[in-house]
N, C-alpha and C positions, 0 to 999 in steps of 0.2 A: 964875543960872537964867532970869531975865527975858530976858537977852541971847540965851540959847539958844532960848527960845520965840519971841522976835521974829525971830531968824535963820531958824528953821524956818518961821515964818509967811511971811516974805519969800520964802523959797525956794519954798514952795507957790504963792504968787502968781505968781512968775516962771515956774514950770512950767505953771500954768494959762494964763498969758499966751502962753507958747510953743505950748501945745496949741491954744488958740483961733486963734492966728496961722497955725499949720499947717493947721487946719481951713478957715480963710478962704482960704488959698492954694490948697488942694485944690478948694474950691468954685469959686473964680475960674478955676482951670485947666479944670475941667469945663465951666463956662459958656463959656469961650473955645473949647473944642473943639466944643461944640454950635453956637455961632455960626459957626465956620469951616466945619463940615459943611453948615449951611444955606446959607451963602454960596456954597459950591461947587455944591450941588444946584440953587440958583436960576439958575445959569448953564448947567446941563446940559440935554441933550435926553433925553426919556424914550421908549423904543421903543414903549410901549403907546399913545402919543398920536398915532402915525402909522399910516395904513392901508397904507403902502408896505412891501413885504417887502424888507428890506435883504439885502445879500450874505451877511452873517453870521447870517442868520435862516433858519428852515425854515418850511414851511407845510403844512397839512392841510385836508381837507374831511371833516367828520363827516357822513356820510349817515344821517339818522334817518328813522323812519317818519312824522315830521311835517315833514320838509324838511331842507335842507342848512345846515350851519354852517361857515363858513370861518374858520380860525384861523391866526395866525402864531405861531411859537415862538421862544424866546430861548435857544439852546444855549450861548451864551457866559456868560450870567448865571445860568442854571439847568441846567448840563450833565447832572447825574444825572437830573433829572426829564424832560428832553427826550429823552435817550437811551432811558430806560425807556419813555416814551410811544411814541416812533417805532418802537422794536423790537417792542413789543407790537402796534402797529398793523400793521406789515409782516407779522407772523406770524398775523394774524387773531384775536388774543386778545380783541379787543373786539367782534368780529362777533356780532350777535344778542344782545348784552348790553342789558338794560333800564336805564332811568333808575329807580332804586329809591327815591330820596328827592328829593322836590320840594316846595319851600316858596316860594310866591308872594311876590315882593318880598324875597327872600333869595337863593336859589340853586337850581340843579338839579344833581343828583349821579348819577354812573354809574361804570362801570369795574369792577364786581364780577360775576364770572362766576356766582356763586351767586344774585345778584339780591336779596339781603336785607341787604347792608351788612356782612356778617361775613366775606366772602371776598376773594380777590385777593392776588397777590404780585408782587414786583418781578422783573425779569429776572435779578437777582443772587442771589435767595434760594436758599441751598443751594449756591451756586457760588463766591461771592467774599465771604468773611467780613470782608474789609477794608472793604467797602462796605455789605453787608447781613448782619448777624449773626443773621438769622432773624427779626428783629423789624421790618424795614423799613429803607430807606436814609435818610440824614440830611436834615434840612431845609436849604434854601439861601436864607436871607434876603438881600435886596438892597435897598439904598437907591434903586434905580432901578426897582423893580417893586412894584406895589400892587394891592389888591383892589378896584379901581375897577369900575364896571359893565362887563361883558364880559370880565373877567379870568378866565383859566383857571388853576386851582390844584390842587395835590395835596390830597386828603383824607387825614386821618390819625387815629390814636387816641391822640395825644399826641406830644411831641417825637420826631423821628427814627424814625417808624414808617410811613414812606411805602411803599406797596405798588403797587397798580394803580388804585385808585379816584381819581377826580378830579371837580371841580365847576366850574361856570361861575357867576360872580357875576351876579345878575340884578336886584337891588334897583334901583328907579327913583327913590327919594326922595333929595332933596338931603341930603348928609352933612356939609356944610362947617361947620356949627355944632359938630360933634363933634371937630373937628381943632384941635390946638394949633399955631399958626403958628410956634412956636419949633422945631418938629421936622419939619413938613411943608412941602415946597417949594411955591411959588406955583402952578406948573403942575398939580401933583397936587391941590392944594386946589380949583382950578378944575374939574378932571376929576371930582372927587367931588361937584360940584354936580349932575351927571347921575345920581348914584346909586352904589351899591357898598356894600362892607362894611368900613370901616376898622378895626373891632374885630378883624378877622382878620389884619391886617397883621403880618408877621414871625413869625406862628405857623404859617402854611401857605405852602408854596412856590408862588409865582406863576411860571408858566413859559410863558404864552401870552396872547394877546388876540384876541377875536373881531373880525374885520374885515368880515364880512358874515354876515347871518343872525341878528341879534339879535331879529328878529321871530319867528323859529322858537323861540329861547330863551324869549321871552315867552309864546309859545303853549304850550310845554311846561309852563312855570311856572304857567299858569292852569288846568291840568287838575285835576279833582276828585281828592282823595286820601283815604286812610283815616286812622285815628287815629295811624298810624305814619309819616305823610307819604309813603306809597307810592301812586303813581297807581292809580286804580281801573281804568284800562285800560293795557295794556302799551304803553309807548313805548320803542322800541328803537333801538340803533345798528345799522344794516344793515351798514355797513362804514366804515372810515376810510381815505380815499385820501391818499397822500402827494403833494402837488402841488409841493413843493420840498423836496428832501432836504438833509441836512447830514452831512458826513463828520467823525466824531470822531477825534481824534488818539490 
């Protein structure tokens, strides 16, 4: 009987040891993957960090009642968001739409024809259920796009609910102390020293970057608002001009 108990106990120890070893191996594999990702990103170029409009990028000018904001777009990294935005812009969907939500040192938001944050839809809604099942199109997270100051991103009501609303990150405070250097590449950490909102990363699709007109963004952000963050004076998009188009395949 003692032999059976000892054998059983030994077997349990063996199984626990194997389990711990498997767990250690899994953790090591994950750590290696994280390290390899960061090594790759530290050697990469990030399109948001250049004001040059590359051949594979598009560009627009958002003409507002407070001035112009020039933005370049990243159709290869965020194809759904960029196609949605460009198509809406060409069709005049955003013309005379107000900035309905403004929070200084956070962001400015617009893109809702209703003007209250409850409206707006994508170009696919009711047309292509494979992209938009009536609740919005999917998020497009990318290791190469972040919510740094001046980043253009889709607003949503939860994962994969993108419609027509978008925002521009405006925060001016240094965010580097909030970043884990195991996950953030050095160039992006440096970019976050100028402001932005890293807490939004990978939850909201970044699809563009302001290259001229951040003074206009700051001016809009400084406007007095009510208790729902709506500007007390109407600030609107007069129109969005396509300065460099992109052909989707």
